[in-house]
Backbone bond lengths (Angstrom), bond angles and torsions (degrees), N, CA, C in turn:
res aa  C-N    CA-C-N  psi(-1)  N-CA   C-N-CA  omega(-1)  CA-C   N-CA-C  phi
1 M - - - 1.453 - - 1.510 108.35 -
2 I 1.326 115.84 140.01 1.448 122.60 -178.79 1.510 108.32 -88.30
3 S 1.356 116.06 130.83 1.452 121.78 178.67 1.499 109.48 -64.41
4 G 1.313 116.93 148.52 1.445 122.22 -179.95 1.532 113.56 -72.20
5 R 1.337 117.62 -21.78 1.462 121.78 -177.75 1.509 110.05 -127.22
6 A 1.321 115.69 136.31 1.458 120.07 177.50 1.526 108.32 -72.10
7 K 1.331 115.80 155.14 1.454 121.57 179.33 1.528 109.44 -116.28
8 T 1.318 116.03 149.46 1.464 121.24 176.09 1.529 107.66 -83.28
9 A 1.329 116.54 177.89 1.467 122.16 -179.84 1.527 110.15 -61.18
10 T 1.335 118.56 -25.58 1.450 121.36 -179.90 1.516 112.74 -86.05
11 G 1.341 117.59 -2.49 1.441 121.69 179.31 1.530 113.16 91.99
12 R 1.317 118.13 -4.42 1.450 121.37 178.83 1.531 109.62 -78.77
13 P 1.323 117.06 151.59 1.456 118.41 175.60 1.515 111.61 -60.93
14 A 1.310 117.37 134.49 1.454 121.69 178.53 1.516 109.40 -77.66
15 T 1.327 115.54 137.26 1.470 120.34 178.26 1.534 107.16 -103.91
16 P 1.349 116.42 119.56 1.461 117.79 179.69 1.537 109.80 -67.44
17 P 1.348 116.55 149.86 1.452 120.34 177.88 1.544 111.09 -60.52
18 V 1.305 115.42 144.95 1.465 121.27 -179.27 1.513 108.22 -124.57
19 S 1.341 117.08 134.27 1.440 121.17 179.81 1.527 109.61 -77.13
20 R 1.302 117.00 172.37 1.458 121.35 179.23 1.507 111.43 -61.47
21 K 1.324 116.89 -27.21 1.461 120.91 -179.80 1.507 111.05 -85.62
22 G 1.327 119.30 1.03 1.454 122.76 177.82 1.506 113.76 89.80
23 T 1.321 118.39 4.28 1.460 122.37 179.69 1.504 110.49 -81.06
24 V 1.322 117.09 131.26 1.460 121.02 176.51 1.533 107.24 -80.82
25 Y 1.336 116.47 134.97 1.452 120.24 179.53 1.522 110.66 -138.58
26 M 1.316 114.75 160.19 1.439 121.10 179.98 1.535 107.11 -100.39
27 E 1.340 115.75 125.83 1.457 119.24 176.56 1.504 110.21 -85.50
28 V 1.282 117.53 113.72 1.463 121.63 174.78 1.532 107.98 -92.03
29 I 1.324 115.17 -44.25 1.457 121.03 174.62 1.523 106.74 -104.55
30 K 1.312 116.36 114.82 1.467 121.58 -176.97 1.535 110.41 -75.35
31 R 1.327 115.99 164.44 1.454 121.76 -178.12 1.523 111.88 -56.93
32 D 1.344 117.36 -43.30 1.464 118.02 -179.43 1.519 112.06 -64.68
33 T 1.320 116.85 -33.14 1.450 120.72 176.65 1.533 110.45 -68.59
34 D 1.322 115.99 -41.86 1.454 120.47 176.07 1.537 110.72 -58.03
35 Y 1.306 117.19 -44.48 1.463 121.47 177.00 1.554 110.94 -62.11
36 A 1.338 115.41 -39.80 1.476 118.59 179.05 1.528 110.12 -65.04
37 F 1.306 118.41 -41.65 1.474 121.08 176.01 1.526 110.12 -58.72
38 R 1.346 116.63 -47.45 1.458 119.51 -178.44 1.539 111.09 -61.10
39 A 1.339 115.80 -43.70 1.482 119.85 179.44 1.526 110.37 -63.04
40 L 1.332 115.87 -44.48 1.486 118.13 -177.18 1.524 111.37 -70.86
41 V 1.300 119.84 -35.14 1.462 121.20 175.32 1.523 109.34 -62.91
42 H 1.313 116.31 -40.39 1.477 121.05 177.42 1.527 109.80 -60.48
43 L 1.355 116.66 -46.62 1.468 119.62 178.50 1.519 111.24 -65.66
44 A 1.335 117.80 -34.51 1.470 120.96 177.33 1.531 110.40 -63.70
45 L 1.335 116.28 -40.54 1.465 120.41 -179.69 1.531 111.02 -68.51
46 K 1.312 117.81 -25.46 1.481 121.69 179.68 1.535 111.65 -99.97
47 H 1.312 118.65 -3.93 1.469 122.32 -175.08 1.504 111.87 -55.33
48 P 1.297 120.66 133.06 1.474 129.18 9.86 1.522 114.31 -97.92
49 Q 1.325 117.19 19.04 1.475 119.31 -178.93 1.523 112.70 -62.98
50 V 1.317 115.22 156.57 1.463 122.23 172.00 1.520 107.21 -94.45
51 V 1.321 116.78 131.93 1.468 122.99 -178.13 1.500 108.95 -119.05
52 S 1.322 117.19 131.30 1.483 120.03 -179.28 1.533 109.43 -70.48
53 A 1.322 115.56 151.63 1.469 120.30 179.18 1.541 108.67 -62.20
54 G 1.312 117.45 -37.34 1.485 119.12 179.09 1.494 112.87 -62.38
55 N 1.330 117.68 -45.30 1.465 120.32 177.24 1.515 111.77 -64.01
56 L 1.310 115.36 -41.84 1.487 120.46 -179.73 1.518 109.40 -62.31
57 A 1.313 116.89 -45.37 1.483 120.47 179.98 1.531 110.47 -62.91
58 A 1.324 117.15 -44.87 1.472 120.04 -178.25 1.526 110.89 -66.71
59 D 1.320 116.98 -45.22 1.472 119.91 -178.55 1.502 112.68 -65.06
60 Q 1.337 118.52 -33.62 1.434 121.07 -176.78 1.525 115.22 -100.62
61 G 1.328 116.49 -4.28 1.474 119.75 179.37 1.512 112.51 68.31
62 I 1.324 115.97 35.80 1.462 121.24 178.69 1.499 108.57 -107.60
63 P 1.342 119.49 129.99 1.456 120.89 177.83 1.546 110.22 -54.67
64 I 1.347 117.01 131.57 1.451 120.88 -172.70 1.524 113.63 -58.78
65 A 1.334 118.19 -42.45 1.451 119.67 -179.74 1.518 111.63 -62.69
66 F 1.335 115.20 -40.00 1.463 120.69 178.44 1.540 110.32 -66.56
67 L 1.325 115.96 -42.84 1.455 121.31 178.35 1.524 111.79 -60.25
68 Q 1.336 116.14 -42.91 1.442 119.10 -178.59 1.522 113.23 -62.11
69 K 1.345 115.21 -36.21 1.481 119.40 175.40 1.543 110.47 -66.62
70 L 1.325 115.91 -41.80 1.473 119.05 177.85 1.521 111.08 -63.34
71 L 1.327 116.47 -43.41 1.472 119.30 -179.43 1.520 111.38 -63.97
72 Q 1.316 116.81 -32.53 1.478 120.21 176.34 1.543 109.26 -63.30
73 R 1.330 116.67 -44.83 1.466 121.88 179.07 1.525 110.94 -64.83
74 L 1.319 116.52 -40.73 1.476 120.34 179.94 1.501 110.88 -70.02
75 T 1.321 117.75 -32.62 1.454 121.68 175.26 1.551 110.18 -68.00
76 H 1.323 114.67 -45.34 1.467 119.04 178.33 1.520 111.74 -61.43
77 A 1.335 116.49 -32.95 1.478 121.23 178.66 1.514 112.44 -79.01
78 G 1.339 116.68 -5.75 1.469 120.18 179.01 1.526 115.47 80.60
79 L 1.335 116.18 17.76 1.477 119.74 -179.37 1.528 112.15 -91.88
80 V 1.346 116.70 -31.68 1.453 120.13 176.92 1.522 109.14 -129.40
81 Q 1.302 113.73 160.43 1.465 120.56 178.70 1.527 108.40 -122.46
82 S 1.306 116.60 138.22 1.427 122.81 179.04 1.540 109.08 -89.93
83 H 1.322 116.42 135.86 1.464 121.77 177.90 1.539 107.31 -119.37
84 R 1.323 117.15 124.42 1.461 121.62 -179.01 1.513 111.42 -88.12
85 G 1.329 113.12 166.18 1.442 118.87 172.99 1.523 112.85 104.71
86 V 1.333 114.93 -178.65 1.468 122.75 -178.58 1.518 110.93 -56.79
87 Q 1.313 117.31 -43.27 1.464 122.64 179.33 1.521 111.33 -93.14
88 G 1.312 116.45 22.38 1.471 121.73 -174.83 1.530 113.85 -74.85
89 G 1.295 114.15 172.47 1.441 121.62 -179.24 1.508 109.55 156.76
90 F 1.307 115.35 -144.88 1.469 120.72 -175.59 1.526 109.83 -133.78
91 A 1.321 113.92 147.65 1.473 121.03 177.04 1.546 107.75 -146.14
92 L 1.301 116.00 158.43 1.443 121.37 176.44 1.530 110.60 -65.56
93 T 1.303 117.34 147.24 1.463 121.05 177.84 1.508 112.26 -84.87
94 R 1.348 115.46 -19.22 1.486 121.23 -177.06 1.506 108.07 -137.30
95 E 1.303 114.86 171.57 1.460 121.20 174.38 1.543 108.18 -63.22
96 P 1.335 118.23 143.70 1.466 120.38 179.63 1.530 113.16 -55.12
97 R 1.318 119.59 -31.35 1.450 121.77 -178.06 1.540 111.04 -71.80
98 E 1.338 116.94 -13.30 1.468 122.26 -179.06 1.522 113.67 -96.17
99 I 1.333 117.04 -1.64 1.475 121.50 -178.84 1.525 108.32 -110.77
100 S 1.328 116.08 121.13 1.461 120.51 -177.96 1.534 111.11 -93.98
101 A 1.307 114.77 155.55 1.480 121.20 175.64 1.530 109.49 -61.62
102 E 1.333 117.32 -32.54 1.471 119.98 177.25 1.519 111.27 -60.00
103 E 1.339 116.20 -43.86 1.478 119.95 178.26 1.522 110.98 -60.49
104 I 1.301 116.85 -40.54 1.476 121.48 -177.59 1.528 109.46 -67.16
105 V 1.317 116.99 -49.49 1.489 120.56 179.22 1.532 109.45 -57.98
106 E 1.338 117.18 -48.25 1.447 118.75 -176.53 1.517 112.92 -69.58
107 A 1.343 118.59 -26.58 1.473 121.39 176.96 1.544 110.45 -66.77
108 I 1.323 116.72 -32.81 1.452 119.86 -176.04 1.547 111.96 -99.79
109 Q 1.302 118.43 -44.22 1.466 121.98 -173.47 1.520 113.03 -98.77
110 G 1.304 118.45 -13.83 1.457 120.15 -174.19 1.521 109.80 94.52
111 E 1.314 115.79 -176.31 1.443 121.43 -177.51 1.511 111.36 -58.68
112 I 1.307 117.20 138.44 1.461 122.61 179.33 1.526 108.28 -71.11
113 A 1.315 116.25 119.18 1.450 121.20 -178.99 1.502 110.80 -142.77
114 M 1.320 115.09 115.58 1.476 120.55 176.06 1.496 112.11 -106.17
115 N 1.320 115.81 -1.72 1.439 118.57 -171.92 1.514 114.12 -116.61
116 R 1.329 117.20 38.84 1.455 119.31 173.93 1.512 107.88 -67.62
117 C 1.294 113.60 153.59 1.472 119.61 179.71 1.541 109.31 -60.33
118 L 1.316 116.63 133.67 1.439 120.64 -179.46 1.524 111.73 -66.59
119 L 1.324 117.21 -20.00 1.442 121.34 178.84 1.518 112.18 -91.36
120 G 1.354 115.46 0.09 1.455 120.11 176.51 1.529 114.66 81.65
121 K 1.312 116.99 11.56 1.476 120.22 179.31 1.527 108.82 -81.09
122 P 1.359 116.50 134.60 1.461 119.44 179.75 1.513 113.15 -66.27
123 D 1.300 117.55 -35.91 1.482 121.98 177.92 1.508 108.22 -126.32
124 C 1.299 114.52 93.47 1.467 120.34 -175.81 1.511 110.59 -74.96
125 Q 1.326 117.38 124.93 1.476 120.57 -179.68 1.515 113.40 -70.33
126 N 1.351 116.37 -15.02 1.462 120.43 -178.83 1.530 112.61 -100.62
127 A 1.331 117.74 9.91 1.457 121.59 -173.40 1.528 112.40 -54.46
128 G 1.290 118.41 -40.01 1.473 120.22 -177.81 1.509 114.05 -72.50
129 S 1.333 116.86 -26.27 1.455 118.92 -175.82 1.529 114.00 -112.00
130 C 1.305 117.59 -3.07 1.464 121.67 -176.13 1.535 109.65 -77.38
131 P 1.340 117.80 119.31 1.479 119.87 -179.09 1.500 112.56 -66.63
132 V 1.316 118.57 -30.71 1.481 121.25 178.96 1.543 108.39 -66.64
133 Q 1.316 116.73 -47.19 1.461 121.00 -179.65 1.506 110.58 -59.79
134 R 1.313 117.96 -43.14 1.463 120.82 -179.08 1.516 110.82 -61.98
135 R 1.322 118.04 -44.77 1.457 121.39 -179.74 1.529 111.78 -65.50
136 L 1.332 116.11 -44.99 1.457 119.36 -179.87 1.525 111.32 -67.93
137 A 1.305 118.04 -30.96 1.459 120.69 176.88 1.533 110.92 -63.57
138 G 1.344 115.74 -37.39 1.463 119.69 176.76 1.514 112.40 -66.41
139 I 1.332 116.83 -40.43 1.445 121.75 177.05 1.517 109.59 -65.09
140 Q 1.329 116.31 -41.01 1.459 121.83 179.71 1.532 109.40 -59.49
141 Q 1.287 117.58 -43.98 1.468 121.51 178.58 1.517 112.38 -62.79
142 D 1.336 115.52 -38.92 1.480 120.34 177.96 1.538 110.01 -64.28
143 V 1.330 116.61 -43.55 1.474 121.53 179.99 1.518 109.24 -63.44
144 K 1.339 117.19 -47.94 1.467 121.79 -178.84 1.538 109.65 -60.22
145 H 1.318 116.99 -43.39 1.459 121.13 178.82 1.533 112.02 -61.68
146 A 1.343 115.52 -45.88 1.481 119.72 179.53 1.544 110.71 -62.29
147 L 1.303 116.22 -42.10 1.461 120.09 -179.88 1.515 112.37 -70.39
148 S 1.307 117.50 -32.58 1.472 119.39 -179.86 1.502 110.33 -74.44
149 D 1.332 118.72 -26.03 1.468 122.11 177.12 1.508 113.79 -80.55
150 L 1.325 116.84 -19.09 1.458 121.52 -179.20 1.520 109.31 -91.33
151 T 1.337 115.93 125.08 1.467 119.75 -177.00 1.535 110.46 -108.54
152 L 1.323 113.74 163.93 1.443 120.42 175.17 1.533 110.30 -61.30
153 E 1.317 118.03 -33.41 1.480 121.43 176.49 1.544 110.13 -63.83
154 D 1.328 117.04 -41.06 1.476 120.55 176.20 1.513 110.70 -57.36
155 L 1.313 116.52 -47.14 1.460 121.95 -178.11 1.522 109.77 -65.42
156 A 1.317 119.04 -42.93 1.450 122.92 179.58 1.544 108.92 -63.80
157 A 1.319 118.04 -40.87 1.463 122.18 178.04 1.534 110.14 -62.04
158 D 1.331 116.34 -43.25 1.468 120.97 177.91 1.530 109.95 -60.30
159 F 1.332 115.19 -42.04 1.455 120.92 -179.80 1.530 110.06 -64.01
160 R 1.323 116.13 -45.81 1.492 120.19 178.24 1.518 109.66 -59.73
161 E 1.343 116.99 -46.25 1.465 121.31 -177.73 1.532 110.32 -63.72
162 G 1.326 116.55 -43.63 1.456 120.94 179.42 1.515 111.19 -63.62
163 G 1.309 117.40 -41.12 1.475 121.92 178.18 1.508 111.57 -64.96
164 A 1.334 115.65 -39.68 1.483 120.05 178.38 1.529 109.83 -65.60
165 R 1.322 117.65 -41.35 1.485 120.50 178.10 1.543 110.26 -63.24
166 Q 1.325 115.87 -42.02 1.469 119.17 -179.20 1.533 110.49 -64.86
167 E 1.324 116.36 -43.20 1.486 120.31 178.81 1.516 109.06 -61.84
168 Q 1.346 117.91 -42.26 1.456 122.30 -179.58 1.529 109.69 -63.10
169 A 1.298 117.13 -44.22 1.465 119.95 -179.12 1.515 110.56 -65.69
170 Q 1.336 117.75 -38.54 1.469 120.07 178.26 1.521 110.56 -67.52
171 A 1.309 118.12 -36.75 1.464 121.62 178.82 1.516 109.99 -65.58
172 Q 1.347 117.25 -39.51 1.456 121.57 -178.98 1.516 111.94 -67.15
173 T 1.332 116.10 -35.26 1.465 120.09 -178.34 1.521 112.64 -92.84
174 G 1.353 115.90 -9.73 1.448 120.73 -179.31 1.518 113.31 79.94
175 K 1.331 117.59 7.44 1.455 121.57 -179.70 1.507 108.64 -92.66
176 G 1.332 115.52 152.22 1.460 121.03 175.65 1.492 114.43 77.70
177 S 1.330 117.68 9.27 1.461 120.18 -179.42 1.498 110.92 -115.18
178 D 1.332 116.35 134.82 1.458 121.69 177.64 1.528 110.29 -93.54
179 K 1.317 116.69 -10.71 1.468 121.62 -172.85 1.516 110.38 -61.34
180 G 1.329 115.35 127.86 1.443 120.34 176.56 1.517 113.18 82.95
181 E 1.324 119.43 -7.74 1.467 122.05 179.92 1.494 109.56 -99.68
182 E 1.331 115.57 143.71 1.444 120.06 177.13 1.482 111.52 -132.12
């Protein structure tokens, strides 16, 4: 029988994340992965420039200590390169079009897996015949395919387009402009 509540590694019942409105939701992309995406999109927009961790943290609103740990993981995964010295910082190791969202997610969260055994067993003996596992494996493949098709360049382009739309809307309403004001 499957327990009604999931347990953490310590055996305590797991508490699902709750939004500010009180809605329970499933986190597919964790906060650290979201921060990694934001940092990498920033680096993609500045590519091939080297950006200091301090500037990256300030521009993206990411706590510097947390960002440094993420940058270490991204460096280890081969997505960014660290540059030492006065003009040091971080830069992408490849063109943004060559870095997939799947690589980013897996660098931070590990391998994408939606089909872990519901009973928590590492090697489920029913994996081949379990209908739940088969269905989730199909969804997992769809997610992996979608993430592998999405590149850092795509995300940077979306960011540029969104920023351009926001600037255009502000110009039309006269908000966000210092021009002519004293």
